[in-house]
C-alpha positions in Angstrom: -171.6 -128.4 38.5 -171.4 -124.6 39.1 -173.5 -122.5 36.7 -171.6 -120.5 34.1 -172.4 -118.0 31.4 -170.7 -117.0 28.2 -170.4 -113.5 26.8 -169.3 -113.2 23.2 -168.6 -110.3 20.8 -166.8 -110.3 17.5 -163.7 -109.4 19.5 -163.8 -111.1 22.8 -165.2 -114.1 24.7 -165.5 -114.3 28.5 -166.9 -117.2 30.6 -168.2 -116.3 34.0 -168.8 -118.9 36.7 -170.7 -118.8 40.0 -169.2 -120.6 43.0 -171.0 -120.3 46.4 -167.6 -120.0 48.2 -165.8 -117.7 45.7 -168.8 -115.8 44.3 -168.3 -115.0 40.6 -165.0 -115.6 38.8 -163.8 -115.6 35.2 -162.9 -119.1 33.9 -162.0 -118.1 30.3 -161.0 -114.8 28.6 -160.2 -114.9 24.9 -159.1 -112.3 22.3 -161.0 -113.6 19.3 -159.1 -111.3 16.8 -155.8 -113.1 17.6 -157.0 -116.3 19.2 -155.0 -115.6 22.3 -156.3 -117.1 25.5 -155.4 -114.5 28.1 -155.6 -116.4 31.3 -152.2 -117.4 32.8 -153.1 -119.5 35.9 -154.7 -122.9 36.3 -158.4 -122.2 35.7 -159.3 -124.7 38.5 -157.8 -122.2 41.0 -160.7 -119.9 41.3 -160.2 -116.3 42.3 -163.1 -113.9 42.7 -163.6 -111.2 40.1 -164.0 -108.5 42.8 -163.3 -108.0 46.5 -164.4 -105.6 49.2 -164.1 -105.0 52.9 -167.4 -104.8 54.7 -167.4 -103.4 58.2 -163.8 -104.5 58.6 -164.1 -108.0 57.1 -163.3 -109.2 53.6 -166.5 -110.3 51.9 -164.8 -113.5 50.7 -164.0 -114.5 54.3 -167.6 -114.3 55.6 -169.3 -117.5 56.6 -171.9 -118.6 54.1 -170.3 -116.4 51.5 -172.5 -116.0 48.4 -175.9 -117.1 47.2 -177.1 -116.8 43.6 -180.3 -114.8 43.5 -181.0 -114.6 39.8 -179.3 -114.0 36.5 -180.3 -111.9 33.5 -178.6 -112.0 30.1 -179.3 -110.3 26.8 -178.3 -107.8 24.2 -178.8 -104.1 23.8 -178.0 -101.6 21.0 -174.3 -101.7 21.9 -173.7 -105.4 22.6 -174.1 -108.4 24.9 -174.6 -108.1 28.7 -174.8 -110.3 31.7 -176.2 -109.3 35.2 -175.5 -111.7 38.1 -177.3 -110.9 41.4 -175.6 -112.3 44.5 -176.8 -112.3 48.1 -174.4 -112.3 51.1 -176.7 -113.1 54.1 -173.9 -112.7 56.6 -173.5 -109.1 55.6 -177.2 -108.4 54.7 -175.9 -107.3 51.3 -176.9 -107.8 47.7 -174.4 -107.2 44.9 -175.3 -107.0 41.2 -172.3 -107.8 39.0 -172.8 -106.4 35.5 -170.7 -107.3 32.4 -171.0 -105.8 28.9 -169.1 -106.7 25.7 -169.4 -104.1 22.9 -170.2 -105.4 19.4 -168.6 -102.4 17.5 -165.4 -102.0 19.5 -163.2 -104.5 21.3 -164.2 -103.2 24.7 -165.4 -105.1 27.8 -167.0 -103.2 30.7 -167.6 -104.4 34.3 -169.3 -102.7 37.3 -170.9 -103.5 40.6 -174.0 -102.3 42.4 -174.3 -102.7 46.2 -177.6 -102.8 48.1 -177.8 -102.7 51.9 -180.7 -105.0 52.7 -180.3 -104.9 56.5 -181.2 -102.3 59.1 -177.6 -101.5 60.1 -175.1 -99.2 58.4 -172.5 -101.0 56.2 -169.1 -99.4 55.6 -167.3 -100.3 52.3 -163.5 -100.1 52.1 -160.7 -101.6 49.9 -163.0 -102.1 46.9 -161.5 -103.9 43.9 -164.3 -103.9 41.3 -162.5 -105.9 38.7 -159.7 -108.4 38.7 -158.3 -110.3 35.8 -155.2 -112.4 35.1 -154.0 -111.8 31.6 -151.1 -113.3 29.6 -150.2 -111.6 26.4 -146.9 -113.6 26.2 -143.7 -114.0 28.2 -143.0 -111.2 30.6 -139.6 -110.6 28.9 -141.6 -109.4 25.9 -144.0 -107.2 27.9 -144.0 -103.4 28.0 -146.2 -101.3 30.3 -147.2 -97.7 29.4 -148.8 -95.6 32.1 -149.8 -91.9 32.3 -152.7 -92.1 29.9 -151.0 -95.0 28.2 -148.1 -92.9 26.8 -145.1 -93.3 29.1 -143.1 -96.6 29.5 -143.0 -97.8 33.1 -141.9 -100.9 35.1 -144.2 -103.9 34.9 -144.9 -103.9 38.6 -146.8 -100.7 38.8 -149.5 -98.8 40.7 -151.5 -96.4 38.6 -153.0 -93.4 40.4 -154.6 -90.1 39.6 -152.8 -89.5 36.3 -153.2 -93.1 35.1 -156.8 -93.6 34.0 -155.4 -95.9 31.4 -152.6 -98.5 31.6 -151.4 -100.1 28.3 -149.7 -103.5 28.4 -148.1 -104.5 25.1 -146.3 -107.5 23.7 -143.3 -106.0 21.9 -142.9 -109.1 19.8 -146.5 -109.4 18.5 -148.0 -106.0 19.0 -150.9 -107.4 20.9 -152.1 -105.1 23.7 -154.5 -104.9 26.6 -155.6 -101.5 27.9 -157.1 -101.1 31.4 -159.4 -98.1 31.8 -160.4 -97.1 35.4 -163.5 -94.9 35.7 -162.9 -94.0 39.4 -162.7 -90.2 39.7 -159.6 -88.2 40.4 -157.5 -89.2 43.3 -159.7 -92.2 44.2 -158.4 -94.4 41.4 -155.8 -97.1 41.7 -155.0 -99.6 39.0 -152.6 -102.4 39.9 -150.5 -104.1 37.3 -148.5 -107.1 38.6 -145.5 -108.8 37.2 -144.0 -110.5 40.2 -145.7 -113.2 42.2 -149.1 -112.4 40.5 -147.7 -112.3 36.9 -150.1 -110.6 34.6 -152.8 -109.7 37.1 -154.6 -106.4 36.7 -156.8 -105.0 39.4 -159.2 -102.1 38.9 -159.6 -100.5 42.4 -160.3 -97.5 44.5 -157.3 -96.1 46.3 -156.4 -97.8 49.6 -153.6 -95.6 51.1 -153.1 -92.0 49.9 -156.8 -91.2 49.6 -158.4 -94.4 51.0 -161.8 -95.2 49.7 -164.5 -95.3 52.4 -168.3 -95.3 51.7 -171.1 -95.9 54.1 -174.4 -97.6 53.0 -177.4 -96.8 55.0 -180.2 -99.3 55.3 -181.8 -99.6 51.9 -179.2 -97.5 50.2 -177.5 -98.4 46.9 -174.0 -97.6 45.8 -172.8 -98.1 42.2 -169.1 -98.6 41.6 -167.2 -97.0 38.7 -166.7 -99.1 35.6 -163.7 -101.1 34.8 -163.0 -101.3 31.0 -160.7 -103.7 29.1 -159.7 -102.9 25.5 -157.9 -105.4 23.4 -156.0 -104.6 20.2 -152.9 -105.1 18.1 -150.7 -102.2 17.5 -150.0 -101.3 13.9 -152.6 -103.6 12.5 -155.2 -101.4 10.8 -158.5 -100.9 12.8 -157.2 -103.3 15.5 -154.7 -100.5 16.5 -155.7 -98.9 19.7 -155.5 -95.4 18.2 -158.3 -96.4 15.9 -160.2 -98.1 18.7 -160.0 -95.9 21.8 -160.5 -92.3 20.4 -163.6 -93.4 18.6 -165.0 -95.5 21.5 -164.3 -92.8 24.0 -165.7 -90.0 21.8 -168.9 -92.0 20.9 -169.6 -93.9 24.2 -167.7 -92.3 27.1 -168.4 -88.6 26.3 -171.7 -87.1 27.3 -172.1 -85.3 24.0 -171.0 -86.7 20.6 -171.3 -83.3 18.9 -168.2 -81.2 18.1 -167.6 -78.7 20.9 -167.9 -75.0 20.2 -165.0 -72.8 19.3 -164.5 -70.8 22.5 -162.9 -67.4 23.2 -162.2 -66.8 26.9 -161.2 -63.5 28.6 -159.0 -64.8 31.4 -155.6 -64.1 29.8 -154.6 -61.3 29.8 -157.5 -59.5 31.5 -157.9 -61.7 34.6 -160.4 -60.5 37.2 -160.1 -57.0 35.8 -162.4 -57.7 32.9 -165.1 -55.0 32.4 -167.9 -54.0 30.1 -165.9 -51.6 27.8 -163.3 -54.3 27.2 -166.0 -57.0 26.4 -167.9 -54.6 24.1 -164.7 -54.0 22.2 -163.8 -57.7 22.0 -167.3 -59.0 20.8 -167.1 -57.9 17.2 -163.5 -59.1 16.8 -164.4 -62.6 18.2 -167.3 -62.8 15.8 -165.2 -61.9 12.8 -162.7 -64.6 13.8 -165.4 -67.3 13.8 -165.8 -68.1 17.5 -169.0 -69.8 18.6 -168.8 -68.9 22.3 -167.7 -65.7 23.9 -166.9 -66.6 27.5 -166.3 -64.1 30.3 -164.1 -65.6 33.0 -163.6 -64.7 36.7 -164.4 -61.0 37.4 -167.9 -60.6 36.1 -169.6 -61.5 39.4 -170.1 -59.3 42.5 -169.0 -62.2 44.8 -168.0 -65.8 44.6 -170.9 -68.2 45.0 -173.6 -65.9 43.8 -175.1 -64.8 40.5 -175.2 -61.0 41.1 -173.2 -59.1 38.5 -170.3 -56.8 39.6 -171.6 -53.2 39.6 -168.0 -51.9 39.3 -167.1 -54.0 36.3 -170.5 -54.2 34.6 -172.7 -51.4 35.9 -175.4 -52.2 33.4 -175.4 -55.9 34.2 -174.8 -58.6 31.6 -178.2 -58.7 29.8 -177.1 -56.2 27.2 -173.8 -58.0 26.8 -175.6 -61.3 26.3 -177.8 -59.7 23.7 -174.8 -58.2 21.9 -173.0 -61.6 21.9 -176.1 -63.3 20.3 -176.5 -60.5 17.8 -173.0 -61.1 16.7 -173.8 -64.8 16.0 -172.2 -66.2 19.1 -173.5 -67.5 22.5 -172.4 -66.4 25.9 -170.3 -68.4 28.3 -169.5 -67.6 31.9 -167.1 -68.7 34.6 -168.5 -69.6 38.1 -167.1 -70.9 41.3 -168.7 -74.1 42.4 -167.7 -74.6 46.1 -165.5 -71.6 47.0 -167.7 -68.7 48.2 -167.2 -65.2 49.6 -167.1 -65.2 53.4 -169.4 -62.2 53.3 -171.9 -64.1 51.2 -175.3 -65.5 52.1 -174.4 -69.2 51.8 -171.5 -68.8 54.2 -173.3 -66.6 56.7 -176.7 -68.2 56.7 -175.6 -71.8 56.5 -172.7 -72.6 58.8 -173.8 -76.2 58.6 -172.7 -76.4 55.0 -169.1 -75.3 55.7 -166.2 -77.5 54.9 -164.1 -78.0 58.1 -160.4 -79.0 58.2 -158.7 -81.6 60.4 -158.8 -79.2 63.4 -162.5 -78.6 63.0 -162.0 -75.1 61.6 -163.6 -73.6 58.4 -161.5 -74.2 55.3 -160.4 -71.4 53.1 -158.7 -71.4 49.7 -156.6 -69.0 47.7 -158.2 -67.4 44.6 -157.4 -64.6 42.3 -159.7 -62.4 44.4 -158.3 -63.4 47.8 -159.1 -66.1 50.3 -162.5 -67.6 49.9 -164.5 -70.0 52.1 -165.0 -73.6 51.0 -168.4 -75.3 51.2 -168.9 -79.0 51.3 -170.6 -80.7 48.4 -171.2 -83.7 50.7 -173.9 -81.5 52.4 -177.1 -79.8 51.4 -175.0 -77.1 49.8 -175.1 -79.5 46.8 -178.7 -78.7 46.1 -178.2 -74.9 46.6 -175.2 -74.9 44.2 -177.2 -76.7 41.6 -180.1 -74.3 41.9 -177.8 -71.3 41.6 -176.0 -72.6 38.5 -179.3 -73.6 36.8 -180.5 -70.1 37.3 -177.3 -68.7 35.8 -177.5 -70.9 32.7 -181.2 -70.2 32.1 -181.0 -66.4 32.7 -178.1 -65.8 30.3 -178.9 -68.6 27.9 -175.4 -69.9 28.4 -173.8 -72.2 25.8 -170.8 -72.8 28.1 -170.4 -72.9 31.8 -166.8 -73.0 33.3 -166.9 -74.3 36.8 -163.8 -73.7 38.9 -162.3 -73.7 42.4 -162.1 -76.1 45.3 -164.4 -79.0 45.8 -162.5 -82.1 46.8 -159.4 -79.9 47.2 -157.7 -77.6 44.8 -154.5 -78.0 42.8 -152.3 -75.9 45.0 -151.4 -78.2 47.8 -154.4 -77.6 50.2 -155.5 -80.5 52.2 -158.4 -82.7 51.0 -161.6 -83.7 52.7 -164.1 -82.4 55.3 -164.5 -83.3 58.9 -167.7 -81.5 59.6 -170.4 -83.5 61.6 -173.9 -83.8 60.2 -172.9 -83.9 56.6 -173.6 -86.9 54.3 -170.2 -88.4 55.2 -169.1 -89.9 58.5 -165.4 -89.3 58.1 -162.9 -87.3 56.2 -162.1 -90.3 54.0 -165.7 -90.8 53.1 -166.1 -87.0 52.4 -163.7 -87.3 49.4 -166.0 -90.0 47.8 -169.1 -88.0 48.7 -167.8 -84.8 47.2 -166.9 -86.4 43.9 -170.5 -87.8 44.0 -171.7 -84.3 44.8 -170.0 -82.9 41.8 -171.7 -85.4 39.5 -175.1 -84.8 41.2 -174.8 -81.1 40.6 -173.9 -81.7 36.9 -176.9 -84.1 36.5 -179.2 -81.5 37.9 -178.0 -78.9 35.5 -178.2 -81.2 32.5 -181.7 -82.2 33.5 -182.9 -78.6 33.1 -180.3 -77.4 30.5 -179.2 -80.4 28.4 -177.5 -78.4 25.7 -175.1 -76.4 27.8 -171.4 -77.4 27.6 -170.0 -77.8 31.2 -166.3 -77.5 31.9 -164.9 -78.9 35.2 -161.5 -77.2 35.5 -158.3 -78.9 36.9 -158.6 -76.7 40.0 -162.0 -78.1 40.7 -161.0 -81.7 39.9 -158.0 -81.4 42.3 -154.8 -81.9 40.2 -153.0 -79.9 37.6 -153.2 -81.4 34.0 -155.7 -84.1 35.0 -158.7 -85.4 33.1 -160.2 -88.9 33.5 -163.3 -91.0 32.8 -164.8 -90.0 36.1 -164.8 -86.4 35.0 -166.2 -87.3 31.5 -169.0 -89.1 33.2 -169.9 -85.9 35.1 -169.3 -83.2 32.5 -168.3 -82.4 28.9 -165.0 -80.6 29.1 -162.0 -80.1 31.4 -159.9 -76.9 31.3 -157.0 -79.3 32.2 -154.1 -76.8 32.4 -152.8 -73.4 31.7 -149.6 -72.8 29.5 -147.5 -69.7 29.4 -148.0 -67.9 26.2 -147.0 -64.3 26.9 -144.6 -63.8 24.0 -143.4 -65.0 20.6 -140.8 -67.3 22.1 -142.9 -68.7 24.9 -143.6 -72.4 25.3 -147.3 -71.8 24.6 -148.3 -74.1 21.6 -145.5 -76.6 22.2 -146.5 -77.0 25.9 -150.2 -77.3 24.9 -149.3 -80.1 22.3 -147.3 -82.0 24.9 -150.5 -82.1 27.1 -152.6 -83.1 24.2 -150.4 -85.8 22.7 -149.7 -87.6 25.9 -153.4 -87.8 26.7 -154.9 -88.4 23.3 -154.8 -92.2 23.4 -156.9 -92.3 26.6 -159.1 -89.2 26.5 -161.3 -87.9 23.7 -159.3 -84.9 22.5 -162.5 -82.8 22.1 -163.0 -83.0 25.9 -159.7 -81.3 26.6 -159.5 -77.5 26.9 -155.9 -76.3 27.2 -155.8 -72.8 28.6 -154.0 -69.5 27.9 -153.1 -69.9 24.3 -153.2 -66.3 23.1 -154.4 -65.6 19.6 -152.1 -62.6 19.6 -148.8 -64.4 20.4 -146.3 -65.9 18.0 -147.4 -67.6 14.8 -151.1 -67.2 14.5 -151.4 -70.4 12.3 -149.5 -72.4 14.9 -152.0 -71.3 17.5 -155.0 -72.0 15.5 -153.7 -75.4 14.3 -152.8 -76.4 17.9 -156.3 -75.5 19.0 -157.8 -77.7 16.2 -156.3 -80.7 17.9 -158.4 -80.5 21.1 -161.5 -78.7 22.2 -160.7 -75.4 20.4 -160.0 -72.5 22.8 -158.1 -69.2 22.4 -157.5 -66.2 24.6 -155.7 -62.9 24.4 -156.6 -59.3 23.7 -158.1 -59.8 20.2 -158.2 -56.1 19.6 -154.4 -56.2 19.1 -154.9 -58.1 15.8 -155.1 -56.3 12.6 -158.2 -56.5 10.4 -156.2 -58.7 8.0 -155.2 -61.1 10.9 -158.7 -61.3 12.1 -159.9 -62.2 8.6 -157.1 -64.8 8.2 -158.2 -66.4 11.5 -161.8 -66.3 10.4 -161.1 -68.1 7.1 -159.1 -70.9 8.8 -161.4 -71.4 11.7 -164.6 -71.5 9.5 -162.9 -73.9 7.2 -162.0 -76.2 10.1 -165.5 -76.1 11.5 -166.9 -76.9 8.0 -164.6 -79.9 7.8 -165.5 -81.1 11.2 -169.2 -81.0 10.3 -168.7 -83.2 7.2 -165.8 -85.6 8.4 -165.9 -87.6 11.6 -162.5 -86.3 12.9 -163.2 -87.8 16.4 -162.8 -91.4 15.1 -159.0 -91.3 15.6 -156.1 -89.3 16.8 -152.5 -90.1 15.7 -149.6 -88.0 17.3 -146.8 -87.7 14.8 -143.1 -86.9 14.9 -141.6 -86.0 18.3 -144.9 -86.3 20.1 -143.6 -87.9 23.2 -141.7 -84.7 24.1 -142.2 -82.0 21.4 -139.5 -79.4 21.4 -138.2 -76.6 19.2 -135.6 -78.6 17.3 -137.8 -81.4 16.0 -141.0 -81.5 14.1 -144.2 -82.8 15.6 -147.8 -83.1 14.5 -151.0 -85.1 14.5 -153.6 -86.6 12.3 -157.3 -86.6 12.9 -159.0 -89.0 10.5 -162.3 -90.7 10.1 -162.4 -94.5 9.7 -162.4 -94.1 5.9 -159.1 -92.3 6.1 -160.3 -88.8 5.5 -159.5 -85.8 7.7 -156.7 -83.4 8.7 -153.0 -83.9 9.0 -151.2 -81.0 10.9 -147.4 -80.7 10.9 -145.4 -78.3 13.0 -141.8 -77.8 11.8 -140.8 -75.7 14.8 -137.1 -74.8 14.4 -136.1 -78.2 13.0 -133.7 -78.2 10.0 -136.1 -80.3 7.8 -138.0 -79.7 4.6 -140.5 -82.5 5.1 -142.1 -84.7 7.7 -142.3 -88.5 7.3 -145.9 -89.4 8.3 -146.7 -93.0 9.2 -150.3 -94.0 10.0 -151.7 -97.6 10.2 -154.4 -96.9 7.6 -156.1 -100.2 6.5 -156.8 -101.2 2.9 -155.4 -100.2 -0.4 -157.4 -97.1 -1.2 -155.9 -94.1 -3.0 -155.8 -90.7 -1.4 -154.9 -87.1 -2.2 -153.3 -84.8 0.4 -154.0 -81.2 -0.4 -153.1 -77.9 1.2 -155.8 -76.9 3.7 -157.9 -74.9 3.4 -156.9 -73.7 -0.1 -157.1 -77.1 -1.7 -154.0 -76.8 -3.9 -150.6 -78.5 -3.7 -152.2 -82.0 -4.2 -150.1 -85.0 -3.4 -151.3 -88.4 -4.5 -150.6 -91.4 -2.3 -151.8 -94.8 -1.3 -152.9 -96.3 2.0 -149.8 -98.6 1.9 -147.5 -95.6 1.6 -149.1 -94.1 4.6 -148.5 -97.3 6.5 -144.9 -97.4 5.5 -144.3 -93.7 5.9 -144.6 -90.9 3.3 -142.9 -87.5 3.2 -145.1 -84.5 3.3 -143.3 -81.2 2.5 -143.3 -78.1 4.7 -142.3 -75.8 1.8 -141.5 -72.4 3.3 -144.1 -72.9 6.1 -143.5 -73.5 9.8 -147.0 -75.2 9.9 -148.4 -77.4 7.2 -152.0 -78.4 7.1 -153.1 -81.1 4.8 -156.6 -82.3 4.0 -156.6 -86.0 3.3 -159.3 -87.1 0.8 -160.1 -90.6 -0.4 -160.4 -90.7 -4.2 -161.7 -94.3 -4.7 -163.9 -96.8 -3.0 
């Protein structure tokens, strides 16, 4: 009889079997909350839990297939784990298959580690690191939601760069399975089948648009991304995925569990023209408004890819600026280019071997606000030089925030990906994409090792796609400036566009990891701008000197009240989009609730131009506790309500306001 092992948590049960021909496969998978057995096919038809192509041959087709080396099983602070070590003699390869079931959340994690035990190079392609057949019910009852789990799609679906999460839901029962893929950026592919492989989900690297290729030198190890499965029941209290995923992602997947700082950034409207007199005038205003970080964007540096300060814009350097920021009770933040460097700079001139080459073998250049810049390859020794430069920058200016920008894999403006340069750590353009993503993470790890408290932001331009954030990015850094919105006037899309980005990603991504750029504190309704910023990693821009002293004081009171609330209430334990959140627009109300698991927190409602006097708020809050909703931050206009009323839907008035903020308090045990 083949050996098997059982993994059990309060929420799930998985039985894993070893077969010398198949390798490892899952014989049983159960959702213990509902009692649903998720497997659809005959369990006697064994299919492997993963697959990979080694040097042009499928691993499962190799003679002699798998041997069981040894097995380890146990528990850690988060749950139960199983580690199965397999040897494939025909490929001179060892694979460790690691499973983990969380005891606090209904989350199952799976990953692979590859070790080349031979003396020849192995090339990995077509890697599927998790494969499960799941049945939540008849396919006529199934609904699939892609694009961060928010948009309905056809059941036969390929998830790609904007699909770190696929959500499969039984419309009849509410039971749902959510597939989270930690492959970074354009390398991810998640297959959901509802045809001849009914119910199968495959967590993969991409195979066609940006095909995965990774060489393993003799003795080298490669660790796959993780595949995560979350099980829940929509609308049923804490089993609802909006209670599960935001808390799990914020507490487990994020690098930092602390609340992010409130950031002011100079990019809009100053751009690369930012200078010392402007910064000196902005610092006291930002301090009065309650910002934690004063961040100077592109324009402070003398050249891209170096730490020297622009003598034209900051003739006295930045040291006095840094001191002034700290004296005002804030910390300094700076923008920096990661892999785009000035062609006249030292790295480009002294190290031609680090240059990124295009398909014709010519040096690559990228468009920037300061003109065309050269691209260096993070799949080369440039990786270590970039890390050293950025560590020096953080340490010298005692930075609290580092905004890293510009081309690495490729940028967001249509320029081709990859590097063809010989002598780098990649052997092909396809492998260079993998190696560059690995290089980004290696640079971040080096910075954190020396400067663990700095908040690092990997912008959408660096990650390679507009509006994108995923679990690969969260594994590398804290924040993602994931988009810019137009906010140049009172009738601009600004806050509405920002909330669309926020709402559609909030199920999958911890909202406090999302920086949404170019909301100006000086445009439109100031309360709407502040309240929109409270929903994500808080960020505002604009020429703050245009605000009156009264407006500055109003901002300061509201921002400080929000920060005080965030320190006492675990707002990161849930996020509920409300109203017309799927597509917020001017003629309907929208909003969100950020609540701790005891139901306390903040409800924010935006009336926009909708002809309504109240918003009907519906939240799957468990239990029968009593609550009071009071105007925030003043604490008046108290409305008493019960958990059951929130579940059914309760009307909260706007009054004469366009934006209503309510503090929800629990008034009994």
